[in-house]
C-alpha positions as CSV (number, residue, x, y, z in Angstrom):
1,M,24.8,-10.8,-18.9
2,T,23.2,-8.8,-15.8
3,H,19.6,-7.7,-15.8
4,L,17.9,-5.3,-13.3
5,V,14.4,-5.1,-12.5
6,L,13.1,-2.4,-10.8
7,A,10.1,-3.8,-8.5
8,G,7.4,-0.6,-7.9
9,H,3.9,0.3,-7.3
10,G,2.0,2.2,-10.0
11,S,-1.3,2.8,-10.0
12,H,-4.5,2.2,-12.0
13,L,-5.7,5.8,-11.5
14,N,-2.7,8.1,-11.7
15,A,-0.7,8.2,-14.8
16,A,2.2,10.1,-13.2
17,S,2.7,7.6,-10.2
18,S,5.0,5.2,-11.9
19,E,6.6,8.0,-14.2
20,P,9.8,8.3,-11.6
21,F,10.4,4.5,-12.0
22,H,10.6,4.6,-15.9
23,R,13.2,8.2,-15.4
24,L,15.0,6.1,-13.2
25,A,15.1,3.2,-15.9
26,A,16.2,5.5,-18.2
27,A,18.8,6.8,-16.2
28,L,20.2,3.4,-15.1
29,R,20.3,2.4,-18.7
30,A,22.0,5.4,-20.0
31,S,24.7,4.5,-17.2
32,G,25.5,1.6,-19.4
33,E,26.4,-0.4,-16.1
34,F,23.9,-3.2,-16.7
35,D,23.1,-5.3,-19.3
36,A,19.3,-4.7,-19.2
37,V,16.6,-2.4,-16.9
38,S,13.3,-3.5,-17.2
39,L,10.0,-2.7,-14.8
40,A,7.8,-4.9,-12.6
41,L,4.6,-3.1,-11.3
42,W,2.1,-4.0,-8.7
43,K,-0.8,-1.8,-10.3
44,E,0.3,-1.6,-14.1
45,E,2.3,-3.6,-16.5
46,P,4.5,-5.2,-17.2
47,S,3.3,-6.8,-13.8
48,L,5.3,-7.9,-11.1
49,A,3.7,-11.2,-11.5
50,R,4.8,-11.7,-14.9
51,A,7.8,-9.1,-15.5
52,L,10.3,-12.1,-15.2
53,D,8.7,-13.7,-18.0
54,A,10.7,-11.4,-20.6
55,V,13.8,-11.5,-18.8
56,D,15.6,-14.5,-20.2
57,D,19.7,-13.1,-19.0
58,P,21.2,-15.7,-16.2
59,D,22.1,-13.3,-13.6
60,V,19.5,-10.9,-12.4
61,V,18.8,-8.3,-9.4
62,V,15.5,-7.5,-8.3
63,V,15.5,-3.6,-6.4
64,P,12.2,-2.9,-4.6
65,I,11.8,0.7,-5.3
66,F,9.9,1.0,-1.9
67,I,10.7,3.4,0.8
68,S,10.5,0.7,3.6
69,N,10.5,-2.8,4.5
70,G,7.0,-2.9,4.7
71,Y,4.0,-5.0,3.5
72,F,5.0,-4.9,-0.1
73,T,8.7,-5.5,0.6
74,R,8.4,-8.7,3.0
75,T,4.9,-9.9,1.3
76,V,3.7,-8.6,-2.0
77,V,7.1,-8.6,-4.2
78,P,8.3,-12.1,-2.7
79,R,4.6,-13.8,-3.4
80,E,4.3,-11.6,-7.3
81,M,7.7,-12.5,-8.3
82,R,8.1,-16.2,-6.6
83,L,10.8,-15.2,-4.9
84,D,12.4,-17.5,-2.0
85,G,13.7,-14.6,-0.5
86,P,17.3,-13.1,-1.2
87,L,18.7,-15.5,-3.9
88,T,16.5,-17.4,-5.9
89,E,17.6,-19.9,-8.4
90,R,15.2,-21.1,-10.9
91,N,15.4,-22.4,-15.1
92,G,19.1,-21.6,-14.8
93,Q,18.7,-18.0,-13.6
94,R,20.0,-16.8,-10.2
95,I,17.8,-13.8,-9.4
96,R,18.8,-11.7,-6.4
97,C,16.3,-9.5,-4.3
98,T,18.0,-6.5,-2.3
99,P,16.1,-4.6,0.7
100,P,14.2,-1.9,-0.5
101,V,15.8,1.3,-2.0
102,G,14.3,3.4,0.5
103,T,16.5,1.5,3.5
104,H,19.9,2.3,2.3
105,P,21.8,4.5,3.8
106,R,23.2,6.4,0.9
107,L,19.6,7.6,0.9
108,A,20.1,10.1,3.2
109,G,22.6,12.0,1.4
110,V,19.6,12.0,-0.9
111,I,17.5,13.6,1.6
112,I,20.1,16.5,2.2
113,E,20.7,17.2,-1.3
114,R,16.7,17.7,-1.4
115,A,16.8,19.9,1.3
116,R,19.9,21.9,0.4
117,E,18.7,22.3,-3.8
118,A,15.7,24.3,-1.8
119,G,17.9,26.8,0.1
120,A,18.3,25.1,3.5
121,G,21.4,26.0,5.5
122,P,23.1,25.6,9.2
123,A,20.4,27.5,10.6
124,D,17.7,25.9,9.3
125,A,15.8,22.2,10.3
126,L,15.3,19.7,8.1
127,V,12.1,17.9,8.7
128,V,12.0,13.9,7.2
129,L,8.2,13.7,6.1
130,G,6.8,9.9,6.2
131,H,3.4,8.1,5.5
132,G,3.7,6.2,8.9
133,T,0.7,3.8,9.9
134,R,-0.6,2.3,12.9
135,R,-0.5,-0.8,11.3
136,D,3.0,-1.5,11.0
137,S,5.6,-0.9,13.0
138,E,8.2,-1.1,10.8
139,S,6.9,1.6,8.4
140,E,8.2,4.3,10.9
141,K,11.4,2.7,11.4
142,N,13.3,3.5,8.2
143,V,11.8,7.3,8.6
144,Y,13.7,7.6,11.8
145,A,16.8,6.0,10.5
146,M,17.0,8.8,7.6
147,A,17.0,11.5,9.9
148,E,19.3,10.3,12.4
149,L,21.8,9.5,9.3
150,A,21.1,13.2,8.2
151,A,21.4,14.7,11.5
152,Q,24.8,13.2,12.1
153,R,25.8,15.2,8.9
154,G,25.8,18.1,11.4
155,L,24.4,20.2,8.6
156,F,21.3,21.7,9.9
157,A,20.3,23.2,13.3
158,E,17.9,20.5,13.9
159,C,16.8,17.6,12.1
160,G,13.7,15.2,13.2
161,V,10.3,13.4,11.4
162,A,7.0,13.6,10.7
163,F,4.2,11.6,9.9
164,I,1.3,12.0,7.7
165,D,-0.6,9.2,9.5
166,Q,0.8,8.8,12.9
167,E,2.5,10.8,16.0
168,P,4.5,13.0,15.6
169,G,2.1,14.3,13.1
170,M,3.0,17.1,10.2
171,L,0.6,19.6,11.4
172,T,2.7,19.9,14.6
173,M,5.9,20.9,13.0
174,L,6.2,24.1,14.1
175,D,5.3,23.7,17.1
176,R,8.4,20.9,17.7
177,F,11.1,22.6,15.9
178,R,12.4,26.0,16.5
179,A,14.6,27.4,13.3
180,P,12.9,30.1,11.5
181,R,12.9,27.9,8.5
182,L,11.7,24.6,8.1
183,F,12.5,22.4,4.9
184,V,10.4,19.4,4.6
185,V,10.9,16.6,2.5
186,P,9.1,13.9,1.8
187,L,10.4,10.8,1.9
188,F,8.2,9.0,-0.7
189,I,8.8,7.8,-4.1
190,A,6.5,9.7,-6.4
191,E,4.8,12.8,-6.6
192,G,1.6,11.0,-6.2
193,W,-1.9,11.8,-4.5
194,H,-0.2,12.5,-0.7
195,V,2.8,14.4,-2.2
196,G,0.9,16.5,-4.6
197,E,-2.5,17.2,-3.2
198,T,-3.4,15.9,0.7
199,I,-0.2,17.0,2.4
200,P,-0.2,20.7,0.5
201,A,-3.4,20.7,1.5
202,D,-3.7,19.6,5.2
203,L,-0.8,22.0,5.7
204,A,-2.2,25.0,3.8
205,L,1.1,25.2,1.7
206,D,0.8,28.0,-0.5
207,G,3.7,26.4,-2.8
208,P,7.3,25.7,-2.4
209,E,7.8,28.3,0.5
210,T,4.7,29.2,2.8
211,R,5.3,31.9,5.5
212,R,3.5,31.3,9.1
213,G,3.7,33.6,11.8
214,G,7.2,35.0,10.7
215,R,8.6,31.6,10.0
216,A,9.1,29.7,6.6
217,V,8.2,26.2,5.7
218,H,9.9,25.1,3.0
219,Y,8.4,22.1,0.7
220,T,10.6,19.8,-1.0
221,P,10.0,17.4,-4.2
222,P,9.7,13.8,-2.8
223,V,12.9,12.0,-2.4
224,G,12.2,9.3,-5.1
225,T,12.0,11.8,-8.1
226,H,15.7,13.1,-7.4
227,P,18.4,11.9,-10.0
228,A,20.5,10.7,-7.3
229,L,18.3,7.8,-6.8
230,A,19.9,6.4,-9.7
231,A,23.2,5.1,-7.6
232,V,21.6,4.5,-4.7
233,V,19.5,1.6,-6.6
234,A,23.0,1.1,-8.4
235,E,24.9,0.5,-5.4
236,L,22.3,-1.8,-3.8
237,A,22.8,-3.9,-7.3
238,R,26.4,-4.1,-6.9
239,E,26.0,-5.4,-3.1
240,A,23.6,-8.0,-3.8
241,L,26.0,-9.2,-7.3
242,A,29.2,-9.2,-4.4
243,R,26.6,-11.4,-2.2
244,F,25.6,-13.6,-4.6
245,P,28.0,-13.5,-7.5
246,A,27.6,-15.8,-10.4
247,P,29.4,-19.0,-10.6
248,S,30.6,-19.3,-13.6
249,S,30.5,-16.7,-17.3
250,R,27.0,-18.1,-18.8
251,L,25.0,-16.9,-21.8
252,P,21.9,-15.8,-21.9
253,L,19.0,-18.5,-22.0
254,P,17.4,-19.2,-25.5
255,A,13.9,-17.2,-26.1
256,P,11.7,-18.6,-28.5
257,R,11.0,-16.6,-31.3
258,F,8.3,-16.1,-33.9
259,P,7.5,-14.0,-37.1
260,L,5.4,-11.2,-36.4
261,P,2.2,-11.3,-37.7
262,A,0.5,-8.6,-40.2
263,S,-1.9,-7.3,-36.6
264,L,-1.8,-7.5,-33.5
265,G,-4.4,-6.1,-31.2
266,E,-5.4,-2.7,-32.6
267,L,-1.8,-2.5,-34.0
268,R,-1.2,-2.5,-37.7
269,I,2.5,-3.8,-38.6
270,D,3.2,-2.8,-42.3
271,P,6.5,-2.8,-44.1
272,G,8.6,-0.1,-43.0
273,R,6.3,1.3,-40.2
274,V,3.7,0.2,-37.4
275,C,0.6,2.1,-37.3
276,G,-2.2,2.4,-34.6
277,P,-6.0,2.4,-35.1
278,G,-7.6,4.9,-37.7
279,E,-5.5,6.7,-40.1
280,P,-1.9,6.8,-39.8
281,A,-1.9,10.5,-39.9
282,C,0.8,11.8,-37.0
283,E,4.5,10.4,-37.3
284,L,5.9,9.2,-33.7
285,P,9.6,9.4,-32.9
286,P,11.1,6.0,-33.2
287,D,11.8,6.0,-29.5
288,A,10.1,3.2,-26.8
289,E,9.5,5.8,-23.9
290,A,8.1,8.2,-26.4
291,I,5.4,5.7,-27.6
292,R,4.8,4.5,-24.3
293,R,3.5,7.9,-23.3
294,R,1.3,8.7,-26.5
295,V,-0.5,5.3,-25.9
296,R,-1.1,5.7,-21.8
297,F,-3.6,8.0,-22.5
298,D,-7.4,7.3,-24.7
299,A,-8.3,9.4,-27.4
300,A,-10.6,12.0,-24.6
301,G,-7.2,12.1,-22.5
302,R,-8.4,9.4,-20.2
303,Y,-5.3,7.0,-18.3
304,R,-5.4,3.8,-19.8
305,P,-4.0,1.6,-17.1
306,L,-5.0,-1.4,-19.1
307,S,-2.8,-1.6,-21.8
308,G,-4.5,-4.2,-23.9
309,A,-7.8,-2.0,-23.3
310,R,-9.6,-1.3,-27.2
311,S,-8.8,2.4,-26.6
312,L,-5.7,3.1,-28.5
313,P,-5.4,7.0,-29.3
314,P,-6.0,6.6,-33.6
315,G,-4.1,8.2,-36.3
316,W,-0.2,7.6,-35.1
317,F,2.6,5.6,-36.8
318,V,6.2,4.7,-36.1
319,P,8.7,4.7,-38.6
320,L,10.9,1.6,-38.8
321,D,14.1,3.2,-40.4
322,G,16.7,1.2,-38.2
323,R,16.5,3.3,-35.2
324,I,13.2,0.8,-33.9
325,A,12.7,-2.4,-34.5
326,A,8.8,-3.7,-34.9
327,E,9.2,-5.7,-31.8
328,D,10.2,-2.8,-29.8
329,V,7.3,-0.8,-30.7
330,V,5.1,-3.5,-29.8
331,E,6.7,-3.9,-26.3
332,A,5.6,-0.4,-25.6
333,V,2.2,-0.5,-26.3
334,Y,1.8,-4.6,-25.4
335,P,4.0,-5.1,-22.8
336,L,4.9,-9.0,-22.8
337,A,2.5,-9.5,-25.5
338,L,4.9,-11.1,-27.8
339,V,6.9,-13.1,-24.8
340,H,3.6,-14.5,-24.2
341,R,3.1,-15.3,-28.1
342,A,6.1,-17.1,-28.5
343,Q,5.5,-19.1,-25.0
344,A,2.1,-19.7,-25.9
345,E,3.0,-21.2,-29.5
346,A,6.1,-23.1,-27.4
347,G,4.0,-24.6,-25.4
348,T,5.4,-22.7,-22.3
349,L,3.4,-20.2,-21.1
350,R,2.4,-20.4,-17.5
351,V,-0.8,-20.1,-17.2
352,V,-2.4,-19.5,-13.5
353,P,-6.2,-19.9,-13.3
354,L,-8.4,-17.3,-11.3
355,D,-8.9,-18.9,-8.4
356,Q,-5.5,-19.2,-7.6
357,A,-5.0,-15.6,-8.7
358,L,-7.8,-14.6,-6.3
359,D,-6.7,-16.7,-3.8
360,R,-3.4,-15.2,-2.7
361,Q,-4.7,-12.1,-2.7
362,S,-4.4,-10.4,1.1
363,G,-4.9,-7.2,2.6
364,R,-7.4,-4.8,1.0
365,Y,-7.8,-6.8,-1.9
366,E,-8.4,-10.0,0.0
367,P,-12.1,-9.8,-0.2
368,A,-12.1,-10.2,-4.1
369,R,-11.4,-14.1,-2.7
370,Q,-15.3,-14.2,-1.8
371,L,-16.6,-12.9,-5.4
372,S,-18.9,-15.5,-6.7
373,E,-18.7,-18.4,-9.9
374,R,-21.2,-15.9,-11.5
375,G,-19.6,-12.9,-10.9
376,R,-16.1,-14.0,-11.7
377,E,-17.6,-15.1,-15.1
378,V,-19.7,-11.8,-15.9
379,I,-16.6,-9.1,-14.7
380,R,-14.2,-11.5,-17.3
381,G,-16.9,-11.1,-20.0
382,V,-17.2,-7.1,-19.6
383,L,-13.8,-6.3,-18.3
384,C,-11.8,-9.0,-20.8
385,G,-14.3,-8.4,-23.7
386,G,-12.9,-5.4,-24.0
387,C,-9.5,-6.4,-24.1
388,V,-6.9,-7.2,-26.7
389,R,-5.5,-10.3,-24.4
390,T,-7.4,-13.4,-25.0
391,P,-7.7,-14.9,-21.4
392,A,-5.7,-18.4,-21.4
393,W,-6.8,-18.5,-18.0
394,P,-9.3,-20.5,-16.7
395,L,-11.8,-20.1,-14.0
396,T,-10.8,-23.1,-11.6
397,A,-7.6,-25.0,-11.5
398,S,-9.4,-28.4,-12.2
399,Q,-9.8,-26.3,-15.5
400,L,-6.5,-26.5,-16.4
401,P,-5.7,-28.3,-19.8
402,A,-2.5,-29.8,-18.4
403,P,-0.3,-30.1,-15.1
404,N,2.2,-27.6,-14.3
405,S,-0.2,-24.8,-15.2
406,Q,1.6,-25.1,-18.9
407,L,-0.3,-25.0,-22.4
408,P,-0.3,-28.8,-23.5
409,S,1.8,-29.4,-26.2
410,P,4.8,-27.4,-28.3
411,N,2.9,-25.4,-31.3
412,S,-0.3,-24.8,-29.6
413,Q,-2.0,-22.7,-31.7
414,L,-3.0,-19.4,-30.8
415,P,-6.6,-18.8,-31.1
416,S,-6.2,-16.1,-34.5
417,P,-2.8,-14.9,-36.1
418,G,-3.2,-11.6,-34.2
419,A,-3.9,-13.0,-30.9
420,I,-2.2,-11.9,-27.5
421,P,-2.8,-14.5,-24.9
422,C,-3.4,-13.4,-21.3
423,P,-1.8,-16.2,-19.2
424,E,-3.4,-14.9,-15.9
425,P,-5.4,-12.3,-14.6
426,C,-4.0,-8.9,-14.2
427,S,-4.3,-6.3,-11.6
428,V,-7.2,-4.0,-12.8
429,F,-9.4,-7.4,-13.0
430,V,-8.7,-7.9,-9.2
431,A,-9.7,-4.3,-8.3
432,L,-13.2,-4.8,-10.1
433,A,-13.4,-8.7,-8.6
434,R,-12.5,-6.8,-4.9
435,E,-15.5,-4.3,-6.1
436,A,-17.8,-6.9,-7.2
437,A,-17.8,-9.1,-4.5
438,A,-19.2,-6.0,-2.6
439,W,-21.8,-5.3,-5.1
440,E,-23.2,-8.7,-5.1
441,R,-23.6,-8.0,-1.1
442,Q,-25.4,-5.2,-1.6
443,P,-26.1,-3.4,-5.0
444,P,-25.3,0.2,-5.4
445,D,-27.8,2.2,-7.5
446,P,-27.2,2.0,-11.0
447,A,-25.9,5.6,-12.8
448,P,-25.9,6.7,-16.3
449,P,-22.7,5.7,-18.0
450,D,-20.3,8.8,-17.9
451,P,-17.0,8.8,-20.4
452,A,-15.3,11.1,-18.2
453,V,-15.2,8.8,-15.0
454,P,-11.5,7.3,-15.1
455,I,-11.5,3.7,-16.1
456,A,-10.5,1.9,-13.3
457,D,-12.3,4.0,-10.8
458,F,-14.9,1.2,-10.3
459,E,-16.3,2.7,-7.0
460,A,-17.4,5.9,-9.1
461,P,-21.0,5.8,-10.4
462,G,-21.1,6.2,-14.4
463,N,-17.9,4.2,-14.4
464,E,-18.8,2.3,-17.7
465,V,-17.2,-0.9,-16.6
466,R,-19.0,-0.7,-13.7
467,E,-22.2,-0.2,-14.8
468,A,-22.0,-2.6,-17.4
469,V,-21.4,-5.3,-14.6
470,L,-24.0,-4.3,-12.6
471,A,-26.3,-4.3,-15.0
472,A,-25.1,-8.1,-16.0
473,L,-25.3,-8.9,-12.0
474,R,-28.8,-7.6,-12.2
475,E,-29.9,-9.5,-15.1
476,S,-28.3,-13.0,-13.9
477,V,-30.3,-12.3,-10.5
478,H,-34.0,-11.3,-12.1
479,P,-33.4,-12.3,-16.2
480,G,-35.3,-10.2,-18.2
481,A,-35.6,-7.4,-16.0
482,A,-35.3,-3.4,-17.5
483,P,-31.4,-2.5,-16.8
């Protein structure tokens, strides 16, 4: 039983960021090569830190869906998923972690396919466009490697690189390449902020084709959204399984199961259907992906990066007519909720205290460690108070009820029949902690709450969570002060 886990980035602000991962997972499930395919995301759910909680298959392959072997693949993915390296053996599982998908030689073929689909031919130039960074030399190496592999095919008159954030910059492409037509292929996973906004704006592109002084620049979709990426991921998984074969045939690890309650968070579980909040007027198809897409946005159309936020769109239901189980509906709405409920009842829920979660932050989130104890209490009250998940994690490791970071005994009772335990602070909490630590040093001016501001854009004045936290922090410093 082999379980494939796709580890990616995701976003708190851009709902489209993780869509390529979901499409990729769907394609790999449809191939039938793996017994199960799931996701693990840095900024969305299921999170990198908890995604393996739901994996009970004995053979696991984690494929990082990143372009280069940089900070995320060397530091974040192993740290969050508690991996020892290419092979981790834990609790009867053999977990393999492959190199990132962007470094596999077969990706050069996907780059070429992107260019040829756009019309590139032997007289044209192929430009592999990468992000680049001055902080990590590893970032550029893969861009050059992919361009060299593509050049070796001899299909184009020229083949080279350009970068957003280092030399040779993308603004010099027309000076460096001589072909009358340049085909620019973004070496990115998703059609996110850079691919969809900053690159077209900085290059002053008119669309897929832009004319400049008698020459043409063709701008293709990113490599990561091409359907052929699934074959590259599958090849990485096969290579990992061949390198670290299963020692023998084994059965999946037993997973504790408990009856569903009549309600869970904002969901109501009726005989024959699962309903969202409000009057169930609209029938959704019994398809987990369709349900997931429906609940990614609230009633006002705002992206919901926190699945447990009490902002589910109202007025829908899913019929349980044999094509989908109630558990699958719950998983689509609240990832890992049932797994964590079962583990809490069995006394095996792995709890991570807030101080430990913040201490492992690095990079741009390292300042979150500096948040005061009062600040930590404030944002837990504001952010977690608006979430259906009940924090099982304490503020400090000293407050854990038992060693081994677990609940004290089997059959530990949840706070209420419909409760969903939260085993550790989520990535949205950490992002808010980073901002709140800065606010403690230099409080910004308050602003009227603006429901149009994205839910997790904590830097924006008027963000509802931001203004509530700032008001609570002011109250803690000046009790009784007017908001």
